[in-house]
Structures are given as C-alpha cells and as structure tokens.
C-alpha positions as CSV (number, residue, x, y, z in Angstrom):
1,X,-82.0,-155.4,62.8
2,X,-81.5,-151.7,62.3
3,X,-77.8,-150.6,62.1
4,X,-76.7,-148.7,65.3
5,X,-75.7,-145.1,64.5
6,X,-72.5,-143.9,66.1
7,X,-71.9,-140.2,66.6
8,X,-68.8,-138.4,67.9
9,X,-68.7,-135.1,69.8
10,X,-67.9,-132.2,67.5
11,X,-65.4,-129.8,69.0
12,X,-67.5,-126.9,67.7
13,X,-70.1,-127.9,70.3
14,X,-67.7,-127.0,73.1
15,X,-66.1,-128.9,75.9
16,X,-67.4,-132.4,76.7
17,X,-69.2,-132.2,80.0
18,X,-72.4,-133.8,81.4
19,X,-74.2,-130.5,81.0
20,X,-73.1,-129.8,77.4
21,X,-73.9,-133.4,76.3
22,X,-77.3,-133.3,78.1
23,X,-78.2,-130.0,76.4
24,X,-77.1,-131.4,73.0
25,X,-79.4,-134.4,73.4
26,X,-82.3,-132.3,74.8
27,X,-82.1,-130.0,71.7
28,X,-82.6,-133.2,69.6
29,X,-85.8,-134.0,71.5
30,X,-84.5,-136.4,74.1
31,X,-85.2,-136.8,77.8
32,X,-81.9,-137.5,79.5
33,X,-80.9,-139.5,82.6
34,X,-77.3,-139.6,84.0
35,X,-75.7,-142.8,85.3
36,X,-72.3,-143.6,86.7
37,X,-70.9,-147.1,86.5
38,X,-67.9,-148.5,88.3
39,X,-64.9,-150.1,86.5
40,X,-65.7,-153.7,85.8
41,X,-69.5,-153.2,85.6
42,X,-71.2,-155.5,83.1
43,X,-74.7,-155.7,81.8
44,X,-75.6,-159.0,80.2
45,X,-77.9,-159.2,77.1
46,X,-80.9,-156.9,77.5
47,X,-83.2,-154.6,75.7
48,X,-84.9,-151.4,76.7
49,X,-86.6,-148.3,75.4
50,X,-83.5,-146.0,75.6
51,X,-82.8,-144.6,72.1
52,X,-79.3,-143.3,72.6
53,X,-76.4,-143.8,75.0
54,X,-73.8,-141.1,75.4
55,X,-70.5,-141.4,77.2
56,X,-69.3,-138.3,79.1
57,X,-66.2,-139.9,80.5
58,X,-64.6,-143.4,80.7
59,X,-64.8,-146.2,78.1
60,X,-67.8,-148.4,77.5
61,X,-68.0,-151.4,75.2
62,X,-71.4,-152.2,73.7
63,X,-71.9,-155.5,72.0
64,X,-74.8,-155.9,69.5
65,X,-74.8,-159.4,67.9
66,X,-71.1,-160.1,67.1
67,X,-70.1,-156.5,66.7
68,X,-68.4,-154.5,69.5
69,X,-68.6,-150.7,69.7
70,X,-66.1,-149.0,71.9
71,X,-67.5,-145.7,73.2
72,X,-65.0,-143.1,74.5
73,X,-65.7,-139.7,76.0
74,X,-68.0,-137.8,73.7
75,X,-69.3,-140.8,71.8
76,X,-73.0,-141.5,71.4
77,X,-74.7,-144.5,69.9
78,X,-78.3,-144.8,68.8
79,X,-79.7,-148.3,69.5
80,X,-83.3,-149.0,68.4
81,X,-85.7,-150.0,71.2
82,X,-85.9,-153.8,71.6
83,X,-82.5,-154.5,70.1
84,X,-80.6,-157.1,72.2
85,X,-77.2,-155.8,73.4
86,X,-74.8,-156.0,76.3
87,X,-72.5,-153.4,77.8
88,X,-69.3,-153.4,79.9
89,X,-67.1,-150.7,81.5
90,X,-63.6,-151.2,80.2
91,X,-60.4,-149.8,81.7
92,X,-60.0,-148.7,85.3
93,X,-62.0,-145.4,85.1
94,X,-65.7,-145.2,86.0
95,X,-68.1,-144.4,83.1
96,X,-70.4,-141.5,83.3
97,X,-73.1,-142.0,80.7
98,X,-76.4,-140.4,79.6
99,X,-79.3,-142.5,78.6
100,X,-81.6,-140.6,76.2
101,X,-85.2,-141.4,75.2
102,X,-87.2,-139.5,72.6
103,X,-89.9,-137.4,74.1
C-alpha cells in the first residue's frame, strides 16, 4: 500500500479559504469538489478515485489501516485510488473539505 502524503498549508500561499485552497489544487492539475460535513459524520471503510482530500475548516480524522491522520484547517492528504480508508468529523465544528481528482 502506498504511503499517504500529508501536506500542510504554507503561510506564503495566503489565507486559508475555500477559494485559495481550490486554486492551489487546480494549479497542481486537480479538479475540485467542495463538501461540508456535520459534526459527528462518519464514513465507514471505503475506496474511491479521489486523489487528495483537503480540509478548509474543522477537523477530520482519516484512518488508513491502523494509522490515524488528524487533518486540521489547511491540511491536505493524498490517498491513492483504491486504498481502503475511513473518515470521521471530530470536535463540534462542521468540516468543509475539498475532494480533488487529477485531471
């Protein structure tokens, strides 16, 4: 299984907003879709073709195998297509996330 790649927002890229993160991903060759998930939302084990998940606001836990990744505002994780993982909104704040797929 390929190792997921975690990337943190660089302050030199400007303020963390949906638009700024979307533009950052699009410049890397991704098509981007925005989602908002309520506190307590859980996604059981699944796979999909999304290459990268980015968190604009809130906190999202992604579990791959026995490893938990906690994504905060400005964090992005690259998960290879077909890799089994689960996700959960943690804390009381909704999560705004961007799902990015290579064009």
